[in-house]
C-alpha positions in Angstrom: 5.2 7.6 3.2 7.7 5.2 4.7 8.5 1.9 3.0 10.2 -0.9 4.8 11.1 -4.2 3.1 12.6 -7.0 5.0 12.7 -10.6 3.8 9.1 -11.3 2.7 7.5 -8.4 4.5 6.4 -5.1 2.9 5.4 -2.3 5.3 3.9 1.1 4.5 3.5 3.8 7.1 1.5 6.9 6.2 1.5 10.3 7.8 -1.7 12.2 8.6 -1.5 14.3 5.4 -0.8 11.1 3.3 -3.8 9.4 4.9 -5.9 12.5 3.9 -4.6 12.3 0.3 -5.4 8.6 0.1 -8.9 9.2 1.5 -9.5 12.0 -1.0 -7.9 10.6 -4.2 -7.7 6.9 -3.6 -3.9 6.8 -4.1 -0.8 8.1 -2.5 2.7 7.5 -3.9 6.3 8.3 -3.1 9.5 8.0 -5.2 13.1 7.2 -4.3 15.6 8.5 -6.8 18.8 6.4 -7.2 20.2 8.3 -10.2 19.4 10.9 -12.8 17.1 8.9 -15.1 13.6 7.5 -14.7 15.0 4.0 -14.8 17.0 4.7 -11.6 14.0 5.3 -9.3 11.5 3.3 -7.3 7.9 4.5 -7.0 5.8 2.8 -4.3 2.1 3.5 -3.8 -1.0 2.6 -1.9 -4.1 2.5 -4.0 -7.7 1.9 -3.2 -9.9 -0.3 -5.3 -13.2 1.0 -6.7 -16.7 0.4 -5.3 -17.7 -1.5 -8.4 -19.2 -4.9 -7.7 -16.8 -6.7 -10.1 -13.9 -5.9 -7.7 -15.7 -7.9 -5.0 -14.7 -11.1 -6.8 -11.0 -10.5 -6.1 -9.6 -13.6 -4.3 -7.2 -11.8 -2.0 -8.3 -8.8 0.1 -4.9 -7.0 -0.4 -2.8 -7.4 -3.5 0.6 -6.2 -4.7 1.4 -5.2 -8.2 5.1 -5.2 -9.0 7.0 -4.2 -12.1 10.5 -2.8 -12.4 10.7 0.6 -10.7 7.2 0.3 -9.2 5.4 -1.4 -6.3 1.7 -0.8 -5.7 -0.3 -2.2 -2.8 -3.9 -2.5 -3.8 -6.5 -2.3 -1.1 -10.3 -3.1 -1.5 -12.6 -0.1 -1.2 -14.3 -1.2 1.9 -11.1 -2.0 3.8 -9.6 1.3 2.8 -12.7 3.2 3.9 -12.8 1.4 7.3 -9.1 2.1 7.9 -9.3 5.8 6.9 -12.5 6.6 8.7 -11.9 4.8 12.0 -9.3 4.7 14.8 -8.0 1.4 13.3 -4.2 2.0 13.2 -3.5 -0.5 10.4 -4.1 -3.7 8.7 -2.1 -6.7 7.7 -2.5 -9.5 5.1 -0.5 -12.5 4.2 -0.5 -12.9 0.4 0.2 -16.5 -0.7 3.2 -16.9 -3.1 4.4 -19.9 -5.1 6.3 -22.7 -3.3 4.4 -22.2 0.0 5.8 -18.8 0.6 3.9 -15.7 1.8 4.4 -12.0 1.5 3.3 -10.2 4.7 1.8 -6.8 3.9 1.4 -4.2 6.7 -0.2 -0.8 6.2 -0.2 1.6 9.2 -1.0 5.1 10.3 2.2 6.9 11.3 0.4 9.7 13.2 3.4 10.7 15.4 5.3 11.5 12.2 6.0 15.2 11.5 7.3 15.3 8.0 
């Protein structure tokens, strides 16, 4: 999975096998190691929400969970299912941030990728 961060934009591009893993397990993750310890790495993931009705009350369709060493993009079940099961190449969402800022999230299929 490719990660691109530029200004207030976060972009994930998944290969065909990563899309299959996401479809099957509901999560796909990659890690970049910057050193020899666990504190010196960044794990980034795409995770599908559950079908449970209580998740329907979430105010934003796509969310980001950040903590040191980890970024997870959370996608509602229905949006993930539509994206995986159709020819839809990707989806985007502008997540409101404090002080009138927005984080633009893009998730795309990288089907020409051969890694």
